[in-house]
C-alpha positions in Angstrom: -53.0 5.7 -23.9 -53.9 3.3 -21.1 -52.4 1.8 -18.0 -54.3 -1.0 -16.3 -52.9 -1.9 -12.9 -53.9 -5.1 -11.1 -52.8 -7.5 -8.4 -53.3 -5.5 -5.3 -55.2 -6.7 -2.2 -55.0 -7.2 1.5 -52.0 -9.0 2.9 -50.5 -9.5 6.3 -47.1 -8.0 7.3 -44.3 -10.1 5.9 -46.4 -11.3 3.0 -46.0 -10.9 -0.8 -47.9 -9.5 -3.7 -47.2 -9.3 -7.5 -48.6 -6.2 -9.3 -49.1 -6.1 -13.0 -49.6 -3.1 -15.3 -50.8 -3.6 -18.9 -49.9 -0.7 -21.0 -51.2 0.4 -24.4 -51.3 3.4 -26.7 -47.5 3.8 -27.1 -44.5 1.8 -28.2 -44.0 0.0 -24.9 -40.6 -1.5 -25.8 -39.2 2.0 -26.4 -40.1 3.4 -23.1 -38.8 3.2 -19.6 -41.5 2.1 -17.1 -42.1 2.9 -13.5 -44.1 2.1 -10.4 -45.3 4.8 -8.0 -47.5 4.8 -4.9 -49.6 7.2 -3.0 -50.7 6.7 0.6 -53.6 8.7 2.1 -52.6 12.2 2.9 -49.2 11.9 1.1 -47.8 12.8 -2.2 -47.3 10.2 -4.9 -43.8 8.8 -4.8 -41.6 6.9 -7.3 -41.0 3.3 -6.0 -39.1 1.7 -8.9 -38.2 2.2 -12.5 -36.8 0.0 -15.3 -35.2 0.9 -18.6 -36.8 0.1 -21.9 -34.7 -3.1 -22.4 -34.8 -4.0 -18.7 -31.1 -3.7 -18.1 -31.2 -0.8 -15.7 -33.4 -0.7 -12.5 -33.6 1.7 -9.6 -35.5 1.6 -6.4 -36.6 3.9 -3.6 -34.5 3.3 -0.5 -37.7 2.3 1.4 -38.3 -0.7 -0.8 -34.7 -1.7 -1.8 -34.1 -5.3 -1.3 -37.8 -6.1 -0.9 -39.3 -5.1 -4.2 -38.3 -6.2 -7.8 -39.4 -4.5 -11.0 -39.5 -6.4 -14.2 -41.1 -6.2 -17.7 -42.2 -8.3 -20.6 -42.0 -6.3 -23.8 -43.8 -9.0 -25.7 -46.8 -8.6 -23.4 -46.6 -4.8 -23.0 -46.6 -5.4 -19.2 -44.5 -4.3 -16.3 -44.5 -6.1 -12.9 -43.7 -5.3 -9.3 -42.9 -8.2 -7.1 -43.3 -7.1 -3.5 -41.9 -9.2 -0.7 -41.6 -8.7 3.1 -44.4 -6.2 3.0 -44.8 -3.7 5.8 -47.8 -1.6 6.9 -46.1 1.5 5.6 -46.3 0.0 2.1 -50.1 0.5 2.2 -51.0 2.7 -0.7 -52.5 2.9 -4.2 -49.9 1.7 -6.7 -49.7 3.2 -10.2 -47.4 2.6 -13.2 -46.3 5.1 -15.8 -43.8 5.5 -18.6 -41.2 7.9 -20.0 -39.1 8.0 -23.1 -36.0 8.4 -21.0 -34.9 6.4 -17.9 -34.1 9.8 -16.3 -37.5 11.3 -17.0 -40.4 12.3 -14.8 -42.6 9.4 -15.7 -45.8 11.3 -16.2 -46.7 10.3 -19.8 -49.0 12.9 -21.3 -50.2 13.6 -17.8 -52.2 10.4 -17.7 -52.5 8.1 -14.7 -54.5 4.9 -14.5 -56.9 3.9 -11.7 -54.1 2.2 -9.7 -54.4 -0.9 -7.5 -54.9 -0.8 -3.8 -52.3 -2.5 -1.6 -53.2 -2.8 2.1 -50.7 -4.4 4.5 -52.4 -5.2 7.8 -52.8 -7.9 10.4 
């Protein structure tokens, strides 16, 4: 089981980033996928999730209208397009999976290394 997150970096407020997560070790197309983030001193929070076929999506209120989750089942990859970034979006971003769209998204208790997103002028 592996999640490899990439695409983070330093961006100015109002900027954009596209995160990618390459997953392996399970049947990607049969699992819902999610993005989470953890800021210093805070608990990890769910940012967005997408159903196995991509037809259902849900976002945290704090990112609704600015972030878009998508997936490519042929590439075993899930994406997070982040626009209009704010300093409060600064965090390490992680992806995860669950067999059900309404699950806890902590597949076998495994988390990847994440990708750092820093929004600052």
